KEKE-3310 file (N, C-alpha, C; in steps of 0.2 Angstrom, whole numbers, plus 5000, padded with zeros to 4 digits):
npx = (5004:5003:5010:5002:4989:4989:4989:4977:4966:4970:4970:4956:4952:4958:4951:4938:4940:4935:4931:4942:4947:4935:4925:4927:4915:4905:4908:4908:4894:4888:4894:4888:4875:4875:4879:4868:4859:4864:4868:4857:4852:4863:4863:4852:4856:4867:4861:4853:4845:4854:4856:4844:4836:4832:4822:4813:4809:4802:4791:4774:4766:4774:4777:4764:4762:4772:4768:4756:4759:4767:4758:4748:4755:4760:4748:4743:4752:4750:4737:4740:4748:4738:4729:4738:4747:4739:4735:4747:4750:4740:4743:4755:4754:4743:4733:4723:4711:4714:4725:4736:4731:4726:4738:4744:4734:4736:4749:4747:4746:4759:4764:4754:4750:4750:4741:4730:4727:4721:4710:4703:4700:4692:4681:4677:4675:4671:4658:4648:4652:4655:4655:4656:4644:4635:4641:4639:4625:4621:4629:4633:4646:4659:4673:4682:4693:4697:4706:4705:4704:4717:4724:4719:4722:4736:4738:4733:4743:4754:4752:4755:4770:4772:4765:4772:4785:4782:4776:4787:4796:4788:4788:4801:4802:4802:4789:4788:4789:4776:4768:4773:4768:4755:4753:4755:4743:4739:4729:4727:4728:4733:4746:4751:4751:4759:4771:4774:4773:4783:4794:4794:4796:4807:4805:4792:4794:4803:4795:4786:4793:4796:4784:4779:4788:4785:4772:4774:4780:4770:4760:4752:4740:4735:4733:4723:4713:4711:4714:4721:4722:4728:4733:4723:4723:4735:4750:4767:4774:4764:4764:4777:4775:4766:4774:4784:4780:4777:4786:4801:4812:4806:4801:4813:4818:4808:4810:4822:4820:4812:4821:4831:4824:4822:4835:4838:4829:4834:4847:4843:4838:4848:4855:4846:4841:4850:4863:4876:4877)
npy = (4994:5011:5026:5037:5031:5027:5038:5044:5038:5044:5058:5059:5055:5066:5076:5074:5076:5081:5098:5103:5117:5123:5138:5151:5159:5150:5139:5144:5148:5136:5128:5135:5132:5118:5118:5124:5114:5103:5107:5109:5096:5090:5097:5092:5079:5081:5088:5078:5069:5057:5049:5048:5043:5029:5028:5038:5033:5021:5025:5025:5034:5038:5026:5022:5032:5028:5015:5017:5025:5017:5007:5014:5020:5009:5003:5014:5014:5001:5003:5013:5006:4997:5005:5014:5008:5002:5015:5021:5013:5015:5029:5027:5018:5019:5029:5043:5055:5070:5065:5072:5081:5073:5067:5079:5082:5071:5072:5084:5084:5084:5097:5104:5112:5103:5105:5111:5100:5092:5100:5099:5085:5085:5092:5084:5071:5073:5073:5081:5082:5081:5068:5062:5064:5055:5043:5043:5043:5032:5021:5023:5027:5036:5046:5057:5062:5049:5033:5028:5039:5045:5036:5038:5052:5051:5042:5051:5060:5052:5044:5050:5049:5036:5033:5041:5036:5022:5025:5030:5019:5010:5017:5016:5002:4989:4988:4978:4966:4964:4964:4952:4943:4945:4940:4927:4923:4928:4938:4955:4959:4947:4948:4959:4955:4944:4947:4961:4966:4959:4964:4977:4977:4982:4996:4997:4993:5003:5015:5011:5011:5025:5031:5025:5031:5044:5044:5041:5052:5062:5077:5089:5087:5076:5081:5090:5083:5072:5075:5076:5065:5056:5039:5036:5044:5051:5052:5050:5062:5071:5069:5073:5087:5090:5086:5095:5106:5103:5093:5094:5085:5072:5076:5077:5064:5057:5064:5060:5046:5048:5054:5044:5034:5041:5042:5028:5025:5033:5027:5014:5016:5022:5017:5019:5032:5042:5040:5046:5047)
npz = (5000:4996:5002:5000:5000:5013:5020:5018:5026:5038:5036:5034:5047:5055:5049:5055:5068:5084:5088:5080:5071:5073:5073:5085:5087:5085:5093:5107:5110:5108:5118:5129:5127:5129:5142:5148:5147:5154:5167:5175:5177:5182:5194:5200:5203:5211:5222:5227:5240:5245:5256:5262:5252:5250:5260:5255:5243:5246:5253:5256:5249:5238:5232:5228:5218:5209:5206:5200:5189:5182:5178:5171:5161:5154:5150:5142:5132:5126:5121:5112:5103:5098:5091:5085:5076:5065:5061:5057:5046:5037:5034:5028:5018:5010:4999:5000:4999:5007:5015:5020:5028:5038:5043:5048:5058:5066:5071:5078:5093:5097:5097:5103:5118:5133:5143:5135:5128:5138:5142:5130:5130:5141:5136:5126:5132:5144:5158:5153:5140:5122:5117:5130:5137:5131:5134:5148:5149:5142:5145:5158:5161:5167:5163:5166:5180:5184:5185:5172:5165:5167:5159:5146:5144:5144:5133:5123:5122:5119:5108:5095:5095:5093:5081:5071:5072:5068:5055:5048:5048:5040:5028:5024:5023:5011:4999:4990:4996:5002:4990:4984:4993:4991:4978:4980:4985:4997:5008:5011:5024:5029:5023:5029:5042:5042:5035:5033:5047:5054:5048:5051:5065:5073:5072:5077:5090:5095:5093:5103:5115:5115:5116:5128:5137:5135:5140:5153:5158:5157:5162:5161:5153:5160:5174:5171:5165:5172:5186:5202:5212:5226:5224:5215:5203:5204:5197:5194:5189:5194:5207:5210:5208:5218:5230:5229:5235:5248:5253:5248:5247:5244:5232:5224:5225:5217:5205:5202:5199:5187:5179:5178:5171:5159:5155:5153:5143:5132:5131:5127:5115:5107:5096:5086:5086:5092:5087:5078:5060)
capx = (5000:5007:5010:4996:4983:4989:4988:4970:4962:4973:4967:4949:4951:4959:4945:4932:4942:4930:4934:4947:4945:4928:4925:4925:4909:4900:4910:4906:4886:4887:4896:4883:4869:4877:4879:4861:4855:4867:4869:4851:4852:4869:4861:4847:4860:4871:4857:4848:4846:4855:4855:4836:4833:4828:4816:4809:4806:4798:4786:4767:4763:4779:4776:4757:4762:4776:4764:4750:4762:4769:4752:4745:4760:4760:4741:4742:4756:4746:4731:4743:4749:4732:4726:4743:4750:4735:4735:4753:4750:4735:4746:4761:4753:4737:4733:4716:4710:4715:4730:4741:4728:4725:4744:4745:4730:4739:4755:4746:4747:4766:4765:4749:4751:4747:4735:4725:4724:4717:4704:4700:4698:4687:4675:4675:4674:4668:4651:4644:4655:4652:4654:4655:4637:4632:4644:4636:4618:4619:4633:4635:4653:4662:4680:4686:4695:4697:4712:4705:4705:4724:4726:4717:4726:4743:4737:4732:4750:4760:4751:4759:4776:4772:4763:4777:4790:4780:4775:4794:4798:4784:4790:4808:4802:4801:4783:4787:4787:4769:4766:4775:4764:4748:4753:4754:4736:4738:4725:4731:4729:4738:4752:4753:4753:4765:4776:4776:4774:4790:4799:4794:4796:4811:4802:4787:4797:4806:4790:4782:4797:4796:4777:4779:4792:4781:4766:4776:4781:4764:4758:4747:4734:4733:4730:4717:4707:4710:4715:4727:4720:4732:4731:4719:4725:4741:4755:4774:4775:4759:4767:4783:4773:4763:4779:4789:4777:4777:4792:4806:4816:4802:4801:4819:4818:4804:4813:4828:4817:4810:4828:4834:4820:4823:4842:4837:4826:4839:4852:4840:4837:4854:4857:4841:4839:4855:4870:4878:4879)
capy = (5000:5017:5031:5041:5028:5026:5045:5046:5038:5048:5064:5058:5056:5073:5081:5073:5077:5086:5104:5106:5122:5126:5145:5153:5162:5144:5135:5147:5147:5128:5126:5138:5128:5112:5119:5125:5108:5098:5110:5108:5089:5088:5100:5087:5073:5083:5090:5073:5067:5050:5045:5047:5041:5023:5029:5042:5029:5016:5028:5023:5039:5038:5019:5022:5036:5025:5009:5020:5028:5011:5004:5019:5021:5003:5003:5019:5011:4996:5006:5016:5000:4994:5010:5018:5004:5003:5022:5022:5009:5019:5035:5026:5013:5021:5036:5045:5063:5073:5062:5077:5084:5068:5067:5085:5081:5065:5075:5090:5084:5085:5104:5107:5112:5097:5108:5112:5094:5090:5104:5096:5079:5086:5095:5079:5065:5074:5071:5085:5083:5080:5061:5059:5063:5048:5037:5043:5041:5025:5015:5025:5027:5043:5045:5062:5061:5042:5030:5027:5046:5045:5032:5042:5058:5049:5040:5056:5064:5048:5041:5053:5047:5029:5034:5044:5031:5016:5027:5031:5013:5008:5020:5013:4995:4988:4986:4972:4959:4963:4962:4945:4939:4945:4936:4920:4922:4931:4944:4961:4959:4942:4950:4964:4951:4939:4949:4968:4967:4956:4968:4984:4976:4986:5002:4997:4993:5010:5019:5009:5014:5032:5032:5024:5036:5051:5043:5041:5059:5067:5080:5094:5084:5072:5085:5094:5079:5067:5078:5074:5061:5050:5032:5035:5048:5055:5049:5052:5069:5075:5068:5078:5094:5091:5086:5101:5111:5101:5089:5094:5078:5067:5078:5076:5057:5055:5067:5055:5040:5049:5055:5037:5031:5044:5040:5021:5025:5035:5022:5008:5019:5026:5015:5021:5039:5046:5039:5050:5043)
capz = (5000:4995:5007:4999:5002:5020:5023:5017:5032:5043:5034:5036:5055:5057:5047:5059:5075:5087:5090:5076:5066:5075:5075:5092:5087:5085:5099:5113:5111:5108:5125:5133:5126:5132:5150:5150:5147:5158:5174:5180:5178:5187:5201:5203:5205:5217:5228:5229:5247:5244:5262:5264:5246:5251:5264:5251:5238:5249:5257:5253:5244:5232:5229:5225:5212:5205:5203:5196:5183:5177:5175:5166:5155:5150:5147:5137:5126:5123:5117:5106:5098:5095:5086:5081:5071:5059:5058:5053:5040:5033:5031:5024:5012:5006:4996:5000:4999:5014:5019:5023:5034:5043:5046:5052:5064:5071:5074:5082:5100:5098:5098:5107:5125:5136:5146:5130:5126:5144:5141:5124:5132:5145:5133:5122:5136:5151:5159:5148:5134:5116:5118:5136:5139:5129:5138:5154:5149:5139:5149:5165:5161:5168:5162:5170:5187:5186:5182:5165:5162:5166:5153:5140:5144:5142:5126:5118:5120:5117:5102:5089:5094:5090:5074:5067:5071:5063:5048:5045:5046:5035:5022:5023:5021:5003:4998:4986:4999:5002:4984:4982:4997:4988:4972:4982:4987:5004:5009:5013:5031:5031:5021:5034:5049:5042:5031:5035:5054:5056:5045:5055:5072:5077:5072:5082:5097:5096:5094:5109:5120:5116:5118:5135:5141:5135:5144:5160:5160:5156:5167:5159:5151:5166:5179:5168:5163:5177:5192:5206:5218:5228:5224:5209:5197:5205:5194:5197:5188:5198:5214:5210:5209:5225:5235:5229:5239:5255:5254:5243:5247:5240:5225:5221:5224:5212:5199:5200:5196:5181:5176:5177:5166:5153:5152:5151:5136:5127:5130:5123:5108:5105:5089:5081:5087:5094:5085:5071:5054)
cpx = (5004:5006:5004:4990:4983:4987:4980:4966:4964:4970:4960:4948:4953:4954:4939:4934:4938:4934:4939:4944:4938:4929:4923:4918:4903:4902:4907:4898:4885:4888:4891:4877:4869:4876:4872:4857:4858:4867:4863:4850:4857:4867:4856:4851:4864:4867:4853:4850:4848:4855:4848:4833:4829:4822:4811:4805:4802:4792:4779:4765:4768:4778:4769:4758:4766:4772:4759:4753:4764:4763:4749:4749:4760:4753:4740:4746:4753:4740:4734:4745:4743:4729:4732:4746:4746:4735:4741:4753:4745:4739:4752:4759:4747:4737:4725:4716:4711:4720:4734:4738:4727:4732:4746:4741:4733:4745:4753:4747:4755:4768:4760:4751:4747:4740:4729:4722:4720:4710:4700:4697:4692:4680:4673:4672:4671:4660:4646:4647:4652:4650:4653:4648:4633:4634:4641:4629:4617:4623:4635:4643:4655:4670:4684:4687:4695:4704:4711:4706:4713:4727:4725:4721:4733:4743:4737:4739:4755:4759:4755:4766:4777:4770:4769:4783:4788:4779:4782:4797:4795:4786:4797:4807:4800:4794:4782:4787:4780:4766:4767:4770:4757:4748:4753:4747:4735:4734:4730:4733:4734:4745:4755:4755:4759:4771:4778:4777:4781:4795:4800:4795:4800:4808:4796:4789:4800:4801:4786:4786:4796:4789:4776:4782:4788:4775:4768:4777:4776:4762:4752:4740:4731:4730:4724:4712:4706:4711:4721:4725:4724:4729:4726:4721:4732:4747:4762:4775:4770:4762:4773:4780:4770:4769:4783:4786:4777:4783:4797:4810:4813:4802:4807:4820:4814:4807:4819:4826:4815:4816:4831:4830:4821:4830:4842:4834:4831:4845:4849:4839:4843:4856:4852:4840:4845:4862:4871:4879:4886)
cpy = (5006:5022:5036:5038:5027:5033:5047:5044:5042:5055:5064:5059:5062:5077:5080:5074:5082:5092:5107:5111:5124:5133:5146:5155:5156:5140:5138:5146:5140:5126:5129:5134:5121:5112:5120:5119:5103:5101:5108:5100:5087:5091:5095:5081:5075:5085:5084:5071:5059:5046:5043:5044:5034:5024:5033:5037:5023:5019:5026:5028:5039:5031:5019:5026:5032:5019:5012:5022:5022:5008:5008:5020:5015:5002:5008:5017:5006:4998:5010:5011:4998:4999:5013:5014:5004:5010:5023:5019:5013:5025:5033:5022:5014:5028:5038:5052:5065:5070:5066:5080:5079:5067:5073:5084:5076:5068:5081:5090:5084:5092:5107:5107:5107:5099:5109:5105:5091:5094:5101:5089:5080:5088:5089:5073:5066:5072:5075:5086:5080:5072:5058:5059:5057:5042:5037:5040:5034:5019:5017:5025:5035:5042:5050:5060:5054:5039:5029:5034:5047:5042:5035:5048:5056:5046:5045:5060:5059:5045:5044:5050:5040:5029:5036:5039:5025:5019:5028:5024:5009:5011:5018:5006:4994:4985:4980:4966:4958:4961:4955:4941:4939:4941:4929:4918:4925:4937:4949:4961:4953:4944:4955:4960:4947:4941:4956:4969:4964:4961:4975:4983:4981:4993:5003:4997:5000:5015:5018:5012:5021:5034:5031:5029:5043:5050:5044:5048:5064:5070:5085:5091:5079:5076:5089:5089:5074:5069:5075:5071:5055:5043:5031:5038:5051:5050:5052:5060:5074:5075:5073:5085:5095:5091:5092:5106:5109:5097:5089:5088:5073:5069:5077:5068:5055:5058:5062:5049:5042:5051:5048:5034:5034:5042:5033:5021:5027:5030:5016:5010:5022:5024:5018:5029:5044:5045:5043:5045:5044)
cpz = (5000:5001:5006:5001:5010:5023:5022:5023:5038:5042:5036:5043:5057:5055:5051:5066:5078:5089:5085:5071:5067:5076:5082:5092:5087:5091:5106:5114:5111:5115:5130:5133:5130:5140:5152:5151:5152:5166:5178:5181:5183:5194:5204:5206:5212:5223:5230:5237:5247:5250:5264:5258:5247:5254:5259:5246:5240:5253:5253:5248:5237:5229:5225:5218:5207:5202:5198:5189:5179:5174:5170:5160:5151:5147:5141:5131:5123:5119:5111:5101:5095:5089:5082:5075:5064:5056:5054:5046:5035:5030:5027:5018:5008:5004:4996:5001:5007:5018:5023:5029:5040:5047:5050:5059:5069:5074:5079:5090:5102:5100:5102:5114:5128:5140:5141:5128:5132:5143:5135:5126:5136:5142:5128:5126:5143:5152:5154:5142:5128:5115:5125:5139:5137:5132:5145:5154:5147:5143:5156:5166:5162:5168:5166:5177:5189:5183:5175:5162:5162:5160:5147:5139:5141:5135:5121:5117:5118:5110:5096:5089:5091:5083:5069:5066:5067:5056:5045:5043:5041:5028:5019:5021:5014:5003:4994:4989:5000:4996:4982:4986:4994:4981:4974:4985:4994:5004:5011:5020:5033:5029:5026:5041:5048:5039:5034:5042:5056:5054:5049:5062:5076:5077:5077:5089:5099:5097:5101:5115:5121:5118:5126:5139:5141:5140:5151:5163:5159:5162:5166:5158:5157:5171:5177:5168:5169:5185:5196:5213:5220:5227:5218:5203:5198:5203:5197:5195:5193:5206:5215:5212:5216:5230:5235:5233:5247:5257:5248:5242:5243:5233:5221:5220:5218:5205:5197:5197:5189:5176:5174:5171:5159:5150:5150:5144:5131:5126:5126:5116:5104:5098:5084:5081:5088:5091:5078:5066:5052)
residu = (MET:THR:SER:THR:ALA:GLN:ASP:THR:PRO:ARG:LYS:ALA:ARG:ARG:SER:ARG:ALA:PRO:GLY:ARG:GLY:VAL:PRO:LEU:ALA:LEU:LEU:ALA:PRO:ALA:LEU:ILE:GLY:LEU:ALA:PHE:LEU:LEU:VAL:PRO:LEU:LEU:ALA:LEU:VAL:VAL:ARG:ALA:PRO:TRP:ARG:ASP:LEU:PRO:ASP:GLN:LEU:THR:SER:PRO:ALA:VAL:TRP:ASP:ALA:LEU:ARG:LEU:SER:LEU:VAL:CYS:ALA:THR:THR:ALA:THR:ALA:LEU:SER:LEU:VAL:VAL:GLY:VAL:PRO:LEU:ALA:TRP:LEU:LEU:ALA:ARG:THR:ASP:PHE:PRO:GLY:ARG:SER:LEU:VAL:ARG:ALA:LEU:VAL:THR:LEU:PRO:LEU:VAL:LEU:PRO:PRO:VAL:VAL:GLY:GLY:VAL:ALA:LEU:LEU:LEU:ALA:LEU:GLY:ARG:ASN:GLY:VAL:VAL:GLY:ARG:TRP:LEU:ASP:GLU:TRP:PHE:GLY:VAL:THR:LEU:PRO:PHE:THR:THR:ALA:GLY:VAL:VAL:LEU:ALA:GLU:THR:PHE:VAL:ALA:LEU:PRO:PHE:LEU:VAL:ILE:SER:VAL:GLU:GLY:THR:LEU:ARG:ALA:ALA:ASP:PRO:ARG:PHE:GLU:GLU:ALA:ALA:ALA:THR:LEU:GLY:ALA:SER:ARG:PHE:THR:ALA:PHE:ARG:ARG:VAL:THR:LEU:PRO:LEU:ILE:ALA:PRO:GLY:VAL:ALA:ALA:GLY:ALA:VAL:LEU:ALA:TRP:ALA:ARG:ALA:LEU:GLY:GLU:PHE:GLY:ALA:THR:ILE:THR:PHE:ALA:GLY:ASN:PHE:PRO:GLY:ARG:THR:GLN:THR:MET:PRO:LEU:ALA:VAL:TYR:LEU:ALA:LEU:GLN:ASN:ASP:PRO:ALA:ALA:ALA:ILE:ALA:LEU:SER:LEU:VAL:LEU:LEU:ALA:VAL:SER:VAL:ALA:VAL:LEU:ALA:GLY:LEU:ARG:ASP:ARG:TRP:THR:ARG:ALA:VAL)
# end
């Protein structure tokens, strides 16, 4: 191998070396932005009551909030999978009038303030809501300020994460496999179940994890639609808000748990979402 060929990888490595040749006008605000994101998280870790942490995390109120959060977030993720995967397939594999509008409406909860989402749910599913009044009169079902209301609020904000992830995976998947299954006599649903779904399984899993993490951290829509009742609707974010006023140590302990979950989610999805190409 010639010296020129040997020098090429070295030059490529030097050109990609971090910080080499970065203008100060870009480096300084970049470091400020990094510090702005990291310092609050480091402060949370530094100021944590580590000695009292086991007692804080095993207290009945904290345990109830943790249990309720895990149950509701998991249920909300399951509901998102049931309706989100077919919705993503509809957006990715079919062409119908108004598809762009439907996609925009699906992604709207991503930018909609969660409190506004909670108000919208209340107006739609409340006892006097557009749909809620019929649920109450016909079936005696009341959703606001119940554990089911927590699940619905979390599903409302988490569903778009799943749909976007699965739709992107479906668009990247080769549709010729489905066409080949159809030529062999498989129905469209059978082709989806036996061919497409195994192909997009990593994207579905990634979307489910993101949806679960988003549901676990939901606050605004939950407190607006379901309230803040210990043991029934008080999830971990709501418990943090309440504890911050009465017991800051408990608020820090719960915040550390949420931080650990977020870090675990990012670590689990690093190959798909955070690794640079």
